[in-house]
N, C-alpha and C positions, 0 to 999 in steps of 0.2 A: 504493499500500500504506499502511495506517495505521502510525503510529509504534510502536504496541504490537506490531503484526505483524512489524515490521522487527527490533524489539529481541528477540522470541522467536525469530526466524530466526537472528540472529547468535549467540545464546547456545546454540541447539541446534547450530549448526555447531561452535562452540568445544568442545562436549562430545565431538565426533567427532574432531576433529583438533587441538586444543590452541592453534592459532594461526591468524589469518587476516589477509589483507592488504587494503588499501583496494581494490586492483584486483579482487580476488575479490568483495568485497562490492557494489561498484558494478555488477558484471556480474550477479551473483546477484539483487540487489535492483532492477536497472534503475533506479538513481537516481544523483544526483550525489555526487561526493566530498565536497562541502561538507555535505550532508545526512548522509552516513555518519560524517563527523567529528564532527558534533553528537550523533549517536546513540552513538558511542563514548564521547564526553565524559560524557554523561548516564549511561551504563552504568557508567562507571569511577567516577564520583562516587557511585553508588548502591551501590558495592562488589560489582558482579556480573562484572567483568573487569578487566584491566589495560591501558589505552590504551598503546601503544608507537609509536615512529617508524614510520609506514607501515602501521599496522594495530592489532591487539589480541592479547592472549593470555588464556587461561583462568587463574584464579586459582592452580591448581597448578602452571601453567607459570612462574610468577615466584617467586623467592625472594631475601629480602634477608638471610637468616641464613646463617652459615658454621659448619660442624662443626669441632671441634677436631681437632689434627693426629693424636692417637691414634685418634680415631674413624674418620678418613679412612684411616689405615693398614690397617684391617681390612676395608675395602669393596672388592669386586671385585679381590681380590688376585691371582687367577689371570690375569685379563685385563690388569691392570697390569703384571705381570711380563712378559707376551708383548710388550706394547707397549714396555716399556723395553728389552727385548732387541733389538727391531727398531730402536729409536732409537740405541742404543749401536753397532749394526752400520754406521750411516751416518758415523760418525766416522773420519776419515782422518788419516794422518800430518801433523804440523805444523799441524792445525787450531787455531784459537783458539775455544774452545767456551764458550758461556754456558749455565750450568744454572740456570734459575729455581728458586726455592723451591716445594716441593710434594712430595706423596708419590709420585707417578709419576715425577717427575724424579729424586727421590732413589733410586728402584730402578734407574735408568740406571746409577748408579755400580757397582752390583753386576755389570754385565755389561761394563764397558769393558775393552778389551784394548789401546787405543792409548796407549802411554806417552810417545810422542813428540808429543803434543798437549798444549796447556795449557788448563786449565779455571778458568773464572772463575764464581763463584756468589754469590748473596744468601742462600743457605740455610746455616744453622749446622750442621745434621746432615750436609748434603751436603759441606761443607768437611772435617768430622772424618772421614768415610768416605774422601774423596779422599786426605787425608793419610795415613791408616792404610794405604791400599792402595799408597802410593808414587807417586801421581800428582802432576805439577806443578800446584799449585792456588793460586788467589788468591781471597780473600773481600773483598768490598767493604764498606766502612764505612757506618755509619748507625745508625738506631734499630732496636732488636730488637722484633718483634712476637711476643710470647710464644706466642699461640695457634696461629700457623702456623710459628714458628721462621724467619721471614723478615726480612731486614734491609731496612728501607724509609726513606722520608723524603727530604728535600732533599739531604742529604749523600750518600746512596746514589745518588740521580739524577746529582749532579755527579760522583761517582766513575765512573759508567758512560760518560760523555760521551767520553773520550779513546779508547775501545776501538773497534776494527774487527773484529767477531767474524765468522769464516767460517760458523759455524753456531751457532744458539740453539735450545734446547728449553724450551718453556713449558708451564706448567700453567694450567687455566682451571676456572672454576666453572660456566660456561654457554657453549653454542654454540647460535646460532640464526641463521635467515636474516635476521631483522629487526635483531638487536643484534650480530651478530657474536660475538666472544669477550669475555666479561664476568666480572667478579669483584665481590664485595660491597664491598671496601674502596677508597675512591678514592685513598688514598695508595699502596696496593700496586699498583693500576692504573697509576698514573703510572710506577712503576719498571718494570713490564712493558713499558709503551708505549715508554719510552726505550731500554730494552735491545733491544726488537724492531727499532727504527729503526736500530740499529748492527749489525744482523746481515745478512750477505749472503744467507744462507738461514735462514728461521725455521721451526721446527716445533712444533706444539701437540700435546701427548700427551694423550690423553683417552679414557677408556672410553666405551661407547655410552650410558651413563646420563647423560652431560653434554649430549647433543644434545637440542634442542627445550627448552632451559632459558635463562632470562634472569635475570641478577642486576643489581644496580643500575648498575654502571659498565662500559661498553664500553672495552676497552683496544686492540683492533684490529679491522679488518674481516676477513671470512673470507678474502679474496683475498691477505691479507698473510702467511699462513703455510700450509703443508702440514700437514694433520692425520694423526696416526698413531693409529688407533683398533683396537678389537677386531673390530667388525662394524658396517658401515653399514646401518641399517635404512631410512632415508629417502634415496633416490637423488637427490632434488632438490639435496642438498648438493653433488653433483658439478658442478652448474652454476656454483658459486662459487669452488671451490678444488680443489687436488689432495688425494686421500685415500688413505692406504696402509692397507690392512686387514690384521690379523695372524691372523685366523681364516678 
């Protein structure tokens, strides 16, 4: 097959399914991985797709921008509340819980009933809500990221290291089979990664719009956390991790 024909086939496939793997393309095009890699590199440089580890994504599939916290609050609010309620129901007596900054994790606080647990967070609004509702809460120190209300940076990472959380609940900007859980900010990604490593059980709370999305920095593989979502449209994800649906 000519190079131009391969490129057309790859781009047409991306229009249908948003992402492709090297394995899919080598089978479909009956050619070597090295040839496919060269094709993807050329198409990436031409601005026609995004080359990622193990394959490629359509241009709509990848985003490096992040909405401000107020905008996020108003998106998929019904789904987020259902997800948050399910997450809160998983917390047991005497748990040491980590609540990651984020709009869905903040909603978890509204549904908490376990006053004999301890809650640690890097979310300013989370800490305020926890305190107002009378829960035992701890906020880690560090640099404040105004756009998301998250405490981040090297001090935050160091503050997390002594903890052995029984459960942790994390937000994410993207979920994909190629890039796992991802977020646009490398510093915030490091905080998420550190906290997740210190959790016995980790959960990612994310509505269905976060699936098949890739943002610049991966903070965990899919197998590292159970996903709580509203509805799973692509059953392929069940091959990678446990998923709890609330609809």
